[in-house]
N, C-alpha and C positions, 0 to 999 in steps of 0.2 A: 661760768661753770657750765660745762656741757651736761645735758640731761642724759640719764641712763635710758637705754632703749627699753620699751615696755615689753613685758613677756606675755605670751599667750596663756590663757587659763589652762591649768592642768586638765587632762581628760577626766579625772575623777570628779573634779568640780563640775564640769560640763554635764556628766552623767547625773550627778546629784541635783543640779539645777533642773534638768529635764524631768527627773522623777518628782521633784518638789512641785514644779509647775503643773504636772498632770494631777497630782493629788489635790493641789489647791483649787484647780478648776472644777474638780468634782464637788468641792465643798463651797463653791462660789466665793472664794476669798481672793483678794488681790495681793500679789507679792511684788514688792519693790526692792530691788537690790541696789545698794550703793557701795562702791569701792572707795574707801577713804584711806589714803596712805597705806595701802596693802592690807587693810583690815576690812573684812567683809562684815557688813551690818545688814541684817535682814529685817525689814519692817513688814509686818503682816497687818493689813487693815481690813476690818470687816466691812461689808457693804451694807449700809443702812440708808440707802438713798430713797427707797420708797417709803411713803407715809404709812402703808399698811404694816411694814416691818417695825415701825417705831411706835410703841404704845404711848409714849409721851406726846408725840404729835397728834395722835388720834384723840387723846384725852383733851389736849389744848383746843383742838378743833371743836370738840363737843362743848367745852366751856364757852368758847366764842359764840357758837350757835345759840346756846341758851341765853347768853348775855344779850345778844342782839335781839332775841325774841322778847326779852323783858324790857328792852329799850334803854339799858344802862350803858354808860361808857366804861372803859376799863378802869378809869380813875374812880368813878362812882361805885362800881362793884368792889374794888379793892378797899375803899373806905367803909363800905357796908359790911364787908367780911373781916375787916380789921387786919389787912395785910398791906404791904407797901405796893404802890402802883407799878413800879418797875418790875417787881416780882410777879405781879399779875400778868404783865406783858410777856415775861419769860415763860410762864406757865402756858399761855395761849400759843406761843411759838414752839412749844415742846422742848424748851431749853432747860427747864427746871424739873427736877424729880421731886414732886410735891409730896409732903408728908400727910398722914391721915388726919391730923388736926386741921390742916388747911383745907383738905377736901371737905371735911364736915362744915367748916366755916363757909366755904363757897356754896355748898349745897343749901345751907340755911339762908344765905344772902340771896340766892337765886330762887328760893322758895320751892325747891325740888328735893326728892329723896336722893341720898348720895349715890345709889345705884344708877340713877338717871344720868349721872356724869360719865358713866362708863359705856353707855349704849350708843349706838349710832343714831343719828337724827332720823334716818329712814325706817327704823325699827318700829316706830310708833304708828 
């Protein structure tokens, strides 16, 4: 079966794409366009690459710093706080959106006030 020749994108699409790219660059978003069987699918992905932009990573780094200062392993801290050891690893890597109950448990296990889990190590 011979393939049908591909058609060029209509001018209106090209104009729309240029306008979209300009607006996305101003908001620091990345736009990925895929053409799948003549259907346009637009994926817009936010850029959360930097650690400063991700509060979960900052929180996890702070927990790791405090844990290392107390000389506990992830497993020991998790046991002391009453949470699972793999969950603890996810918190430190910034992969888990930890709930208030677990924040309080971690603070108690580390022997610090819960607000100390949210500050940077260099603030003290």
